[in-house]
N, C-alpha and C positions, 0 to 999 in steps of 0.2 A: 502494500500498500505506501501510495505516494504522500506525504504530507503538503498541503498546500494553504495558501492564508489569501485573504481578499487584500489587494493593495489601496483600496477606496473609489477604484475607477471599475471596480466588476472585474478587471483582470483577475486572473489565478496564475500564479507563480510558483512552480515547482521548489521545494525546498531546498533541493540539491544545487539548483541554480544560485541560491542566495549563499550556500555553503562554499561552492567552486568560486563564485563572485568574490568572497572573502578572502578565500584563499589565493586568488589569482592578485587581489589588490595587495595582500601581504607581500605576495612573492614580489608584486612591482616594485614596491618601496624598498624592499631589501636590495632588487636589482639596481634600483635607480642609487641608492648609497653607494652601491660598488662600484657603480659606473661614474658616479662623478668625482668619490675618491681618487686622489691620485698622489703619490708618494712626492716627497720633495728631500728626504732622507734614507738610507737605507743601512739598518745597523748603527745608527747615528753619523753615519757620513753623508755629507751632500750629495744629492745629484748635481747634474751639471745647470747652471740657470737657463733661464727661457721665457717662454711667455706665459702667462696665466693658462690653465687649465679649462681642457674645453669638455661639454658633455661627449658622449660617443658619438653621436649623429652629426657634432659638427666638429668641420677641419681645423686645427690649429695653423693652418697656413694664413698668412696675410692673404686677404681676397682682393687686393690693389693690384697682385702681380699677375701678370699675363702667362711667365715661365715660371714653374713650380720651384726649377734651381734657382733663378734669380730671386725668390722669394726667400728660399732658406740661404742664401748670400746674404742679403739682408738683414735678417734673424742673427745671423754669425757677426754679422759686423755692428749688430747692437749688442750682443750679449756675451759675447766672446769665440774662441776658438772650438770649444765643445758645447752644445747645447741642447737643451731637453725641451719636446714638445708634448705634452700631457694631455692626453686623449680619454676620457673616464679613468680607469683603474691603469691604461696602458702607457708605457712609456716608449718615445721614440728618440734616440740619441743622434743627432747628427753630427758630424765631422767636417770641419770646414776648415781647415789649416794644415800646413805640411807635416810638423812635428808632431800632433797628435794623429796625424794619419800614419806615419811611421811607428809611433810607440803604441799605438792601439791596434791598427787596422792589420799591421804586418806582425810586431811583437809579441802581440797577443791574439795571433791569428789563429791559435788551436782552440780557442774560448768562441771565435765567430765562424768556424766551417759551417754552422746551422744555417738553416733560411729560416724568416718567418714563414708561419702556415698561411697560405692565399688560397680561400677554396674556390674564388672564381678563376686563376688562373694555373692552379696546380692540379687541383680535385676537378672542375667541370671542364675546361679548358683542355688542358694535358693530360688528364685521367692519372695522375702520379707518374708519367714516363719521361717528363722532359729534364735533363740535368741541370737545367738553370733553376730548377726549383725542388731539385731533391734535397732532402733534409740530411744532416750528417749521419754517417753509419756506413755500414757495410757494402749497401746497394751503391752510394754515392762513391766509395774509391772505386768499385770494379767499372763502372761509368767512366769516372774520370782516368783509371790507369788505361782502360780502353781508346778513351781519346787522345791519350798523350803516344801513344805508341805511333799515331800517324802524323802527331802535328809538333813532336818535339823539335829542336834547331838542326838537328842533323836530318831529320825528315823533311822537316820545311825547304831545305837547299835543293832538294830532289824535283821539286817543282817549278824553279828557277825557268826551266825553258818553258815549261806553259805559260808562265807568266809573262814572259818578256814577249812572247808571241802573240799571246793576246793583248797586252798592250798597244802594239804594233796597229792591231786593229783599231784601236781608239783615236789614233793619231789619224788613220785613213776617214773614220768616221767624221771626227772635227773637220777636216777638210770636205768632206762633203754634205755634211750640214751641221756648221757650227752652234746654230741655235739649241739644238737639241742635245747638248753636252753630258748636262745632269743623267741625260738616260742611255749617253755612251759608257758613261763611269758606271752606271746600274749591269749595262749588257757586262761590261769587262768582268765585274765582281761576280755576276751569276755563271759566267763560261767557266772562270777559272774553280769556283767551289763546287760545279758541277764534275767539272773533270778531276779534280780532287777526290771527291766524295762517292762519285758513280763511275767515274772512267768515261763519261759521255763527252760527246764532241760540242762545240761551241753553237750556243743560238745564232741563226744567220741574219737576225734582226731585232730589234725592239719589238716588233709585233709577232715575233715567233709565239707558238704555242708553248713551246718550255717556258719562255720570259714569262708570258700572260699567268701562267700556274703559279710559279714562283713568286710574281707580285701580287697576286691575290691573297697569299699566305705570309706575305710581311705585311699586307695591311690588315689582317685579320690578326695577326700575332700583335700589332702596334695599338689596333682599338683594345685587346683584350689586357695590355697591358699601362694603359691610361689611369694614373695615381686619381685616386677617389672614384673610381667608373664604376664601382658594384658595390652595392650596401650589404650583401651576404657577406665579404669578408668583415663588418660589423656586426651584423646579426646573423649567425650562423645557420640559424633554424631554418632561415628562407631556402636554403637548397631544397629542402623538402615540401616547397609549395609548387604543387602542381601549374608546370609552364615557366617558372621562374629558371634562367640561365638558358633559356631555349636556344639565344644567338651564340653563347658559347659553345653550347653541345652542336651547333652546326659547324661553329670554327674547328671543333674539335674532328668531327668527321670528316670535314675537307683535308686538314692535315692529314689524318690517318690514311685518309684514301691515297693521297699523295706521297706520303712516305714509303706505305708498301707497294705502290709501283714501282719507284724507284730502285728499291733495293730487290724486287722480285727481276727486277730487268739484269739486274749484275747476276743472281743467282741463276737466271736464264742462259747468260751469256759463258757462266762458268760451266754449264751442263755442256756446253757446244765447246766448249774451250776457246772461246772467242771474248773472254773478259779481259780487260787491261790493269793494271794495278790502279787501286784504288781503296779508298776507308772502307767502303761498303764489303770489297772483297776478302779485306783485311779480316774484319768481323766476321764475316761466313765461313772463314778458314780457320779462325779459331775458336769455335763457338764451347769448346771444351775447357778452355782458359778464360773466358769473361763471363761466362754462364748467362748468359742475357737472351730473355725470350726473344721472338720474332720480331712483335712490337714495339719491343725495347732497344732491339737494334735498330728498325727500322725510325724510331723515334731520334736516336741518337744522331744518327745520319742526319735525319731533317734538321738537326738542330745546326748541324755544320753551314746546311744550305741555309739557312734563314737568316742566322746572326753572323755570318762571315758574309753574306754578300751585302746585307744591310750595312755592317758597318764599314767593310770596303770601300763600298759606294759612296757612303756619308764622307768619309776621308778624302777620298779624290776630289770630291766636288769642293771641302774645306780647304784643298791645297790650291786650286785655281781662283776660289775666290779671294785667298790671301795673296795670291801672286798679282791679280788684278788690281786690287785694293793698295798693293806695295810696291811699286816699280822699283823702289831702289835696291830693296832685299832682293827682288827676282832678278834684277841684273847683276848683284853679286854673285849669284846660283850661275848665272849664264856664262859671267866672266871665267867662273871656274871650270863649267861646262867646254868652254873654248878653249882652253888652257890644258887640260887633261885628255879629253875627247878630240877637240880639234871638228871640223866640218866635213871630214872624209869617211867616218863613220859612225854610228849612232851608240849611245851609250849601253853600257851593259853591267850585269852583275859584278862584271870582273872588275869594275871602276869603284864598287862601294866603299873600300878603304881609302880611295883618294880625293873624294867629294865631302869635306866636312862641312861646308857652305849648304851644300844641299839637304846633310841630316839635321843641319842646323835649321834650316826653313822648315823641314818636315815637324821637327820635334816642338817649334813655335806653334805651327799650324795645330798641332794635336793639343795645346793648351791653350792657345787662343780663342779655340772653338770645339771644345771637347765633343767628341762623336757620343760620349752617352754621359752627358752633364750633370744627372742624378745619381747614376750608380744602380747598383741591384743591393736591395737592403739584405743584410746579416743578422743574424739573430744570437745572443750573448746565451753561452751555456754556463755559464758561471758570473759571479760579481768580479768586474775588472774594477780595479784601482787606477787612477790617473789622476797624480798630481793633489790629492785630499779630495778627490770628487770620485765618485761610486756610478759606475755604468753597470744597472743593476742586470742579474741574473732573469732571462726572458725578455730582455729588453731589444727592441729593433734597432738595430745599428746600420745608418748610412753614412757612407764616405760619400758625401758630395762633393763631385769632380769639378762642377763650374767654380764652388766655392773655394775650391783648395786651389783651383789655377788661378784664383783673385790673391792668394796669398802674397802681400806686399813685402814681407821678410825674406820672401824667397824668390819672389818674381816683380822685384820693383816695377813701380808704374807698369802695372798688371795689364791694362786697355791697351797699351802700345804693344802693336805686331814687331817685335825685336830679335830676331833670329841669333843676334850676336851676344844675347845672353848665355846661349847655350855653347859657346867656343872660350878656351884659353886663351891668352895673350898672344902666343904664337898659332892659334889658328887650329888648333885641335877640338874635336869635339869633348866638351869637360864629362868629366866622370864622377864628379861630386855633387851632381845634379840630375833630377830626375822629376818626371812626374807620371802619377798612376794612373794611364790612358786606359789601359785593360784590366782594372780592377783590383785587389787587394789579395795577400797571402794564399791560401789554397784554394780560393775562388777566382783567382786571377785568369781572364778567358784563355783557355788552351790553345786559341788559333792566333794568339799575337805574333807569332813570329812568320807566319804565314802572310798576316794582313800588313805588318811593317816592310815586306818584301814587294807585295804588290803595290802599296802608297812609294817606295820608293824607284820602283820601274817606271812607275805612271808620271812620278814627278820629272824625274830626268829625261825621261822621253819629250812629256809635253814643254819643256822648257828649253829644251835643247832645239826643238821642231818649231815652236812659236814664240813672239813677243806675245802676252795676256795682256789687256788693258781694259778697264772699266771704259763703259760707252757713256759718252757726257749727257746722250740723252735718256739714257735710261742706267740712274743710280742704283748702285746695291745697297738695300738696305740692311744694315750690320746690327739693327736694335731687334728687339724681342720679336716684333711683327713680322720680321724677315727669316723667322724660322718656325718651323713646325715642333712643335713640344709633343716630343712622343721619347720610347727609350732612348731610340739614336735620333742624335741632332741634326735635321736635314734641313737645310736651306730651301726656301721656298724658290721657284725656279727663276734663276736670273741671267742676264743677257751680257757677254762681253765679246771683246774682239780678239780673234787669234789672227796675226800677221807672221806668215810662216819666217823663219829665219833661214832657211835653206830653199833654193830654189823648187819650186812647188812639183816641178815633174821629177826632180833629183828626190825630193822626199816621197812622192809616192813610190819611185823606184825601191827605196832601199828598206820602206814598210808592206812591200807586197810579199 
């Protein structure tokens, strides 16, 4: 029998509704207290300073900033080199200067191997198979070890011929269609990564079906990784709501189909003895070593395809932008190229050690406009004490590349593009200075050596072949509105002039 009572209007309410409502209200009060409470100390040690705590549904970021990394940089400048963002009961630590980045992200790297749990990106979008989001543990070590076998420095050197030949195509593409230089950079990056990962030949154009598939996968990933994009990361039970996360599930199905198809093609080629060396082939040949399922291998190879092509394309476009906006720095590199290489041959990887001006230009471009301005979040698995402040266990820890690149103690006048800061008095590349372009500690990007070689050969060939200049009628927007705020920092389309430094017919002959 159900007990009921009259509410004065004639309605009859089940007693269970009342008791359930009271329980829910009590739970809500307790939850609200928990979500509003945010620590300022841990074991009597203060956490780093920062803005006031917010409710769990509110963003602690300044709302006036267009780019998230710029907003974090403003907070670092206000509160100090290490700051705390407190949302409800959760703490996010932001590191925005070089010294704490080295002392915390690198020296304490063993306590920061873990990732914060992102339900949207890790569970729904990636189904727990993407190395980028993998938490610390045995599976992470196996995935990482499998990736390193094909990307360590000695292995990266074996791709130089592929990179050089594909970079020559960029020069021809620029000669034929200079306005689409950003798409040419993307085709280069995708071509190299397809060859390294799956042993595939280069797409013949920017409209090639292979390019279209990869570009859609990159667009999906960019959408899934937008900061603050999915409420489920703050309210986990939303993932059980029918229909929630439909877009992310569609992204997952797209990625998995693409990644399976690419790896299955390698498997088919192996069955007919037609497979060329590639990361996918190495994975399939060492199943007993890596102990990964088919879908885990497909995702691991797919991560190469996505992250590698996006980062390299962004880096090439940044160096083109830097050359156009800073003709004096460009001219110093070209004078060096003329002296070391001359005009009778093109630059090669054999010139690597003889082009310090070029390396300094590349290093400065990657600092001036970092390819991953926000970085990827880590998770502290123990309390870390830094200069009398506590980074509490369980905190999300972000090394903000943009803020670190603006450290005035290490990079004086940081907004100025100055490649000379990377050179010693006798013109050598400095070994006492660096920037964390590719991340930190055990989570550093495993493809960094491949990426650096791609940036080197493209910059060498572009600046040997062309004088690149800004067009007066189409000035380049270097401000926040000139870039797309995503996990990789891509400029919006911009125009430059490419004036050949070698007779065009001769240039085409050399690049053919």
